[in-house]
C-alpha positions in Angstrom: 0.3 20.3 11.3 -0.9 21.0 14.8 -0.4 24.5 16.2 -0.3 25.0 20.0 -0.9 28.5 21.4 -1.4 29.9 24.9 -3.0 33.0 26.3 -3.6 34.3 29.9 -5.6 36.9 31.7 -5.5 38.5 35.1 -8.8 40.4 34.7 -10.9 40.9 37.8 -14.1 39.4 36.4 -14.7 36.1 34.6 -16.4 37.5 31.6 -13.7 40.0 31.0 -11.0 37.4 31.5 -12.7 35.2 28.9 -13.0 38.1 26.5 -9.3 38.9 26.9 -8.4 35.2 26.2 -10.5 35.2 23.0 -8.9 38.5 21.8 -5.4 37.2 22.5 -5.9 33.9 20.8 -7.6 35.6 17.8 -4.6 38.0 17.6 -2.3 34.9 17.2 -4.6 32.9 14.8 -7.8 33.7 13.0 -9.0 30.1 13.1 -11.2 28.5 15.8 -9.2 26.1 18.0 -9.9 22.4 17.8 -9.5 22.0 21.6 -9.2 24.5 24.5 -7.4 23.5 27.7 -8.7 25.9 30.3 -7.1 26.4 33.7 -8.2 28.9 36.3 -8.1 29.8 40.0 -11.1 29.3 42.2 -11.9 33.0 42.1 -13.4 32.4 38.6 -16.8 30.7 38.2 -16.4 27.6 36.0 -19.9 27.8 34.6 -19.6 31.5 33.7 -16.2 30.9 32.2 -17.3 27.9 30.1 -20.3 29.9 28.8 -18.2 32.9 27.9 -15.5 30.9 26.1 -18.1 28.9 24.1 -19.8 32.1 23.0 -16.4 33.1 21.4 -15.6 29.6 20.2 -18.8 27.7 19.7 -17.3 25.0 17.6 -14.2 24.3 19.8 -14.1 21.5 22.2 -13.3 22.6 25.8 -12.0 20.9 29.0 -10.9 22.7 32.1 -10.3 22.6 35.8 -9.3 24.8 38.7 -5.6 25.2 39.7 -4.0 26.0 43.0 -2.6 29.6 43.3 -2.3 30.4 39.6 -1.2 28.8 36.3 2.2 28.7 34.6 2.9 29.3 30.9 6.0 30.1 28.9 5.2 33.8 29.6 5.4 33.3 33.4 3.3 32.6 36.5 -0.2 34.0 36.2 -1.9 35.0 39.5 -3.0 38.4 40.9 -5.0 38.8 44.1 -6.2 35.2 43.8 -7.2 35.5 40.1 -5.7 33.8 37.1 -6.8 32.2 33.9 -4.7 30.6 31.2 -5.7 28.6 28.1 -3.8 26.4 25.7 -5.5 26.2 22.3 -4.8 23.3 19.9 -5.4 24.0 16.2 -5.4 20.8 14.2 -7.5 20.4 10.9 -6.3 16.8 10.4 -6.8 15.7 14.0 -9.9 14.9 16.0 -10.9 15.8 19.6 -13.8 14.7 21.8 -14.8 15.8 25.3 -17.3 14.5 27.9 -18.0 15.2 31.5 -20.4 14.3 34.4 -21.0 15.9 37.8 -21.5 14.0 41.0 -19.7 11.4 43.1 -20.1 8.4 40.9 -19.4 9.4 37.2 -19.5 6.5 34.8 -16.1 6.9 33.2 -16.6 4.1 30.6 -19.7 5.8 29.3 -17.8 9.1 29.3 -15.0 7.6 27.2 -17.5 6.3 24.6 -19.3 9.7 24.5 -16.0 11.6 24.1 -14.9 9.2 21.3 -18.3 9.7 19.5 -17.9 13.4 20.1 -14.6 13.3 18.3 -16.1 11.4 15.4 -13.8 8.4 15.8 -16.1 5.5 16.9 -14.2 2.3 17.4 -10.8 3.9 17.3 -8.4 4.1 20.3 -7.3 7.6 21.1 -3.7 8.6 21.2 -4.2 10.2 24.6 -6.9 10.5 27.3 -6.7 13.7 29.3 -8.4 13.3 32.7 -9.5 15.9 35.3 -11.4 14.6 38.4 -12.3 16.1 41.7 -10.2 14.8 44.6 -11.3 11.4 45.9 -12.6 10.1 42.5 -9.3 9.5 40.8 -8.7 5.8 41.5 -12.2 4.8 40.4 -11.9 6.8 37.2 -8.5 5.2 36.4 -10.0 1.7 37.0 -12.7 2.5 34.5 -10.2 3.7 31.9 -8.1 0.5 32.5 -11.3 -1.6 32.2 -12.2 0.0 28.9 -8.9 0.3 27.2 -6.5 -2.0 29.0 -2.8 -0.8 29.2 -2.7 0.5 25.6 -3.8 4.1 25.8 -1.6 6.8 27.5 -3.4 8.9 30.2 -2.3 12.3 31.5 -4.3 13.8 34.3 -4.5 16.2 37.2 -7.1 16.5 40.0 -8.9 19.8 40.3 -7.5 22.1 43.1 -8.3 25.2 45.1 -6.2 27.5 47.2 -6.8 26.0 50.6 -8.1 22.4 50.4 -11.6 23.6 51.2 -13.4 21.7 48.5 -13.8 24.9 46.3 -12.3 23.2 43.2 -14.2 23.3 39.9 -14.4 21.4 36.6 -15.9 22.5 33.3 -16.4 21.1 29.7 -18.4 22.0 26.6 -21.8 21.2 28.1 -21.4 21.7 31.8 -19.5 22.6 35.0 -19.5 21.5 38.6 -17.4 21.0 41.8 -17.6 17.2 42.1 -17.2 14.9 39.1 -15.0 14.0 36.2 -14.2 15.5 32.8 -12.1 13.9 30.1 -10.9 14.5 26.6 -9.8 12.0 24.0 -7.1 13.3 21.5 -6.3 12.0 18.0 -3.8 14.7 17.0 -2.0 15.1 13.8 1.4 14.8 15.5 3.5 12.6 17.7 3.2 12.6 21.5 5.8 11.9 24.2 4.8 11.3 27.8 6.5 11.5 31.3 5.2 10.7 34.7 7.8 11.6 37.4 8.4 12.2 41.1 11.2 14.4 42.5 11.8 12.3 45.6 14.2 9.7 47.0 13.4 7.0 49.6 14.7 7.1 53.2 15.2 4.0 55.4 12.1 4.7 57.4 9.1 2.5 56.6 6.2 0.6 58.2 3.1 -1.4 57.5 -0.5 0.1 57.5 -2.2 -1.7 60.3 -5.5 0.3 60.5 -7.3 2.3 57.8 -10.5 4.3 57.3 -10.9 5.4 53.7 -8.0 7.7 52.9 -7.1 8.1 56.6 -4.3 5.9 57.8 -5.0 5.3 61.4 -2.0 3.2 62.5 1.4 2.2 61.2 2.9 -0.9 62.8 -0.1 -0.7 65.3 1.0 2.8 66.5 -1.0 6.0 65.7 0.1 7.1 62.2 0.6 10.8 63.1 2.9 9.8 65.9 5.0 7.5 63.7 5.2 10.2 61.0 6.4 12.8 63.6 9.1 10.4 64.6 10.1 9.7 61.0 10.3 13.4 60.2 12.3 14.1 63.5 9.8 16.6 65.0 10.4 17.6 68.6 6.7 17.8 69.2 3.6 16.0 67.8 2.0 17.1 64.5 -1.0 19.4 65.3 -4.5 18.3 64.4 -5.5 19.9 61.1 -4.0 20.7 57.7 -0.3 19.9 57.2 -0.1 20.0 53.4 2.4 22.7 53.1 4.6 21.4 56.0 4.9 17.9 54.6 5.7 18.6 50.9 9.4 17.7 51.2 8.7 14.6 53.2 5.8 12.6 51.7 5.0 8.9 52.0 5.2 6.3 49.2 4.4 2.8 48.2 6.9 0.9 46.0 5.2 -0.1 42.7 8.0 -1.9 40.9 11.6 -2.0 39.6 13.2 -0.5 36.6 16.8 -1.5 35.8 17.1 -2.8 39.4 16.0 0.6 40.8 12.7 0.8 42.7 10.0 3.3 41.6 7.3 4.6 43.8 3.8 6.1 43.9 3.7 9.0 46.3 1.0 10.0 48.8 0.9 13.5 50.3 -0.2 13.7 54.0 -3.0 16.3 53.9 -4.0 16.5 57.5 -3.7 15.1 61.0 -7.0 13.8 62.3 -8.4 13.8 65.9 -7.7 10.1 66.0 -4.0 10.8 65.4 -4.4 9.5 61.9 -2.9 10.8 58.7 -5.3 11.7 55.9 -3.7 11.2 52.5 -4.5 12.6 49.0 -4.6 9.0 47.7 -6.1 5.8 48.6 -4.1 3.3 50.5 -4.6 -0.4 51.5 -4.4 -2.3 54.7 -1.1 -4.2 54.8 0.7 -1.9 52.4 4.2 -0.7 53.3 4.6 3.1 53.6 8.0 4.5 53.1 9.2 8.1 54.0 10.5 10.0 51.0 12.6 13.1 51.0 13.7 15.9 48.7 15.3 19.4 49.0 14.1 22.4 47.0 16.9 22.1 44.6 16.4 18.4 44.2 12.7 18.9 43.6 13.3 21.5 40.9 15.9 19.4 39.1 14.0 16.2 39.2 10.7 17.9 38.1 12.6 18.9 35.0 12.6 15.2 34.0 9.0 15.6 32.9 10.0 18.1 30.1 13.1 16.4 28.8 13.2 15.6 25.1 15.6 12.7 24.6 15.5 9.8 22.1 15.6 7.2 24.9 12.3 8.5 26.3 10.4 7.6 23.2 11.2 10.5 20.8 13.3 10.6 17.7 16.0 13.2 18.2 15.0 15.0 15.0 11.5 15.7 16.1 10.6 19.3 16.9 8.4 20.1 19.9 5.3 22.2 19.2 3.9 22.6 22.7 3.4 20.9 26.1 0.9 20.3 28.8 2.8 19.9 32.1 0.6 19.0 35.1 2.4 19.9 38.3 1.6 19.0 41.9 0.2 22.0 43.9 2.3 20.7 46.9 5.5 21.0 44.8 4.4 24.4 43.7 4.2 25.4 47.4 7.6 24.0 48.1 9.1 26.0 45.2 7.3 29.2 46.0 10.4 31.4 45.9 11.8 29.5 42.9 9.1 30.2 40.4 11.3 32.2 38.1 13.7 29.3 38.1 10.9 26.9 37.1 9.8 29.0 34.1 13.4 29.6 33.0 14.3 25.8 33.3 11.1 24.7 31.6 11.7 27.1 28.7 15.4 26.0 28.4 14.4 22.3 28.4 11.5 22.7 25.9 13.2 25.1 23.6 11.0 28.1 24.4 7.8 26.5 22.9 4.4 27.3 24.3 3.4 25.3 27.4 0.7 25.4 30.0 1.0 24.1 33.6 -1.9 23.9 36.1 -1.2 23.0 39.8 -3.2 20.0 40.9 -4.2 18.0 44.0 -3.1 14.7 42.4 -1.5 13.6 39.2 -2.3 10.6 36.9 -0.2 8.8 34.4 1.4 5.5 33.5 4.4 4.3 35.5 7.4 2.7 33.8 5.8 -0.8 33.3 2.5 0.6 32.1 0.7 0.8 35.5 -2.0 3.4 35.5 -1.5 5.3 38.7 -2.8 8.3 40.7 -0.1 9.8 42.9 0.8 13.0 44.7 3.8 15.4 44.4 4.4 14.2 40.8 4.6 15.7 37.3 2.6 14.3 34.5 3.2 15.7 31.0 2.6 15.3 27.3 4.8 17.0 24.7 3.3 17.5 21.2 6.0 16.8 18.5 6.0 17.6 14.8 5.7 14.5 12.6 
């Protein structure tokens, strides 16, 4: 049966933090983990961290990415003076796990999937889960490659690497390498059942408009008017949005595209406005398309906390038999939502523990979340929660 353990460290240096993680995992289990999920703040060096952990666990697969402002586990929120490291270790003699990664702006995700499957020793067998971590800007291309390789059959849980100030200081690491730009993924064939959630905590408002000019991820105009001006009116500001980063200020009022309907209720893919540009445009953390309809969304702090908890519910109607016992969970949580709930972190930990039954879990804070929407659409969104719960057979 799979065993899921976590350990964390607030040590000042990366080698010492890795040493403490190894000691704390070995104190809980004498065996080598099958897979290490490694999440860390930008103050740690991903290459040094990967090397140090592989020295302690040379036969364990490893995948990791940087997290904004710390990492959450069942033991609390882990960050001290900008430093934090937390690891989830999966022990699974009967399962199989493979990892692959590539640095650069154009990773070949289909090749990475095949390499990871070969690394796991399961050639020709579809994995039960793909775990994806990419640098911001590459997510949609990576998801398109996964869809092209696997179709709509394989669940995907993912989170974009993050830093503390949207300065491009995010990092990725895996068994054989590390870097700032690129993609890492793991394929999982665990000896247990899995349950997935991909949720947003927001509700739509009546304010909406059509994208009429676009440059990459920068929305230039909405209904032929400068996008930042429209957004200021929608959010009822008494003065224009200033040029520059607006990530923290816009967390409770993001934009969204309707993707589909479930039981006559629309569901959405969210886009977080990252910055106002000198052209009075809005730069988003997702791609958008000319002619798409953008809708203003809204949530309060309380609503965001309560709706985020949907990602850790264990209920039969969400694909789980009621008799199944949870073993552990990976809950990928948007960094923007984390900023919005800054003063409520104790509540987040308490509520997660209550919902999950006080099992081990690990939560990085990411700059984009990936998963499958209700009708199987593979999506990259912002201000969302993407999770997988490991359940005893």
